[in-house]
C-alpha positions as CSV (number, residue, x, y, z in Angstrom):
1,X,26.7,1.4,-27.9
2,X,29.7,-0.5,-29.2
3,X,29.2,-4.3,-29.4
4,X,31.2,-5.9,-26.6
5,X,31.5,-9.3,-28.2
6,X,32.3,-11.1,-31.5
7,X,28.7,-12.3,-31.8
8,X,26.1,-10.1,-33.5
9,X,24.4,-7.6,-31.2
10,X,21.0,-8.0,-32.9
11,X,18.0,-5.8,-32.6
12,X,16.5,-4.1,-29.6
13,X,14.9,-6.7,-27.4
14,X,11.5,-5.0,-27.6
15,X,9.4,-8.2,-27.2
16,X,10.8,-8.6,-23.6
17,X,11.5,-4.9,-22.8
18,X,8.9,-4.9,-20.0
19,X,11.1,-7.5,-18.1
20,X,14.3,-5.5,-18.4
21,X,15.6,-2.4,-16.6
22,X,17.6,-0.6,-19.4
23,X,18.1,-1.6,-23.0
24,X,19.0,-5.1,-24.2
25,X,19.5,-6.5,-27.7
26,X,18.7,-10.0,-29.0
27,X,20.4,-11.9,-31.8
28,X,19.1,-15.4,-32.5
29,X,22.1,-17.6,-33.4
30,X,20.7,-21.2,-33.8
31,X,17.8,-23.3,-32.8
32,X,15.3,-26.0,-33.7
33,X,12.5,-27.8,-31.9
34,X,15.0,-29.0,-29.2
35,X,17.1,-25.9,-28.3
36,X,17.3,-22.2,-28.6
37,X,20.6,-20.3,-28.8
38,X,20.8,-16.5,-28.7
39,X,23.2,-13.7,-28.0
40,X,21.9,-11.2,-25.5
41,X,23.6,-7.9,-25.2
42,X,23.0,-5.5,-22.2
43,X,23.8,-1.9,-22.2
44,X,25.7,-0.7,-19.0
45,X,23.3,-0.9,-16.1
46,X,20.8,-3.1,-17.8
47,X,19.4,-6.2,-16.0
48,X,16.5,-8.5,-16.5
49,X,14.0,-9.0,-13.8
50,X,14.1,-11.9,-11.4
51,X,12.6,-14.9,-13.3
52,X,12.1,-18.6,-13.2
53,X,12.4,-21.0,-16.2
54,X,9.9,-23.8,-15.5
55,X,10.7,-27.2,-16.9
56,X,14.1,-26.3,-18.5
57,X,17.6,-25.2,-17.4
58,X,19.5,-22.2,-18.9
59,X,23.2,-22.0,-19.7
60,X,24.8,-18.6,-20.0
61,X,28.2,-18.3,-21.8
62,X,29.8,-14.9,-21.1
63,X,31.2,-13.6,-24.4
64,X,31.9,-9.9,-23.9
65,X,32.1,-7.1,-21.3
66,X,31.3,-7.7,-17.6
67,X,28.1,-8.8,-16.0
68,X,26.5,-10.7,-13.2
69,X,24.0,-13.4,-12.4
70,X,22.4,-14.2,-9.1
71,X,20.4,-17.2,-7.9
72,X,18.0,-16.3,-5.1
73,X,19.5,-16.8,-1.7
74,X,23.1,-16.7,-3.1
75,X,25.6,-13.8,-3.6
76,X,25.8,-12.3,-7.1
77,X,28.5,-13.9,-9.3
78,X,30.5,-11.8,-11.7
79,X,30.7,-12.9,-15.3
80,X,33.5,-12.1,-17.7
81,X,34.3,-13.6,-21.2
82,X,34.8,-17.3,-20.9
83,X,32.7,-17.8,-17.7
84,X,29.8,-20.1,-17.7
85,X,26.7,-20.0,-15.5
86,X,24.3,-23.0,-15.2
87,X,20.8,-22.1,-14.0
88,X,18.8,-25.2,-12.9
89,X,15.1,-25.5,-13.8
90,X,12.7,-23.9,-11.3
91,X,15.4,-21.5,-10.0
92,X,14.7,-17.9,-9.3
93,X,17.5,-15.8,-10.8
94,X,18.5,-12.7,-12.7
95,X,21.4,-11.7,-15.0
96,X,22.6,-8.6,-16.7
97,X,25.4,-6.0,-17.2
98,X,27.6,-4.5,-14.6
99,X,26.4,-1.0,-13.5
100,X,29.0,0.8,-15.7
101,X,29.9,-1.8,-18.4
102,X,28.1,-3.4,-21.3
103,X,27.8,-7.2,-21.2
104,X,26.9,-10.0,-23.7
105,X,26.2,-13.6,-23.1
106,X,25.0,-16.5,-25.3
107,X,21.9,-18.1,-23.7
108,X,21.3,-21.7,-24.4
109,X,17.9,-23.0,-23.5
110,X,16.4,-26.4,-24.2
111,X,12.8,-26.5,-25.4
112,X,10.3,-28.8,-23.7
113,X,6.6,-29.3,-23.8
114,X,5.0,-27.2,-21.0
115,X,8.2,-25.2,-20.4
116,X,7.6,-21.5,-19.6
117,X,9.2,-18.4,-18.1
118,X,7.7,-16.7,-15.1
119,X,8.8,-13.1,-14.9
120,X,8.9,-11.5,-11.5
121,X,10.0,-8.3,-9.8
122,X,13.0,-6.1,-10.8
123,X,16.4,-6.5,-9.1
124,X,16.7,-4.3,-6.1
125,X,18.4,-1.1,-7.4
126,X,20.3,-0.3,-4.2
127,X,21.8,-3.8,-4.0
128,X,22.6,-3.9,-7.7
129,X,24.4,-0.5,-7.6
130,X,26.7,-2.0,-4.9
131,X,28.1,-4.3,-7.6
132,X,29.9,-1.4,-9.4
């Protein structure tokens, strides 16, 4: 797959592969004990499962291709380079590539004592395919 952004694509995201449908890649960009910044690249049709970040927010900066994110109870939102998504703490959501296009976003996550990720069910395949 060709890298859809100017940021490094990184290595296969094997550590979290069980929480993704399809192949993703992870490139750590910056971080310390306060924040983590990484580029995540999704092959066409790749999404992560529904999940919740407990204790911290997440900011997604779309940097390449076309993708989506969805907060539970809301309609999916298309993301193209330059778009920003803010996911509040304790919010069930998912994000990933469009069904037929690669996608990359820079994920910014603060670090906090006691913060955690709760991984849930995969995105409904039928609903996701309607996003094409």
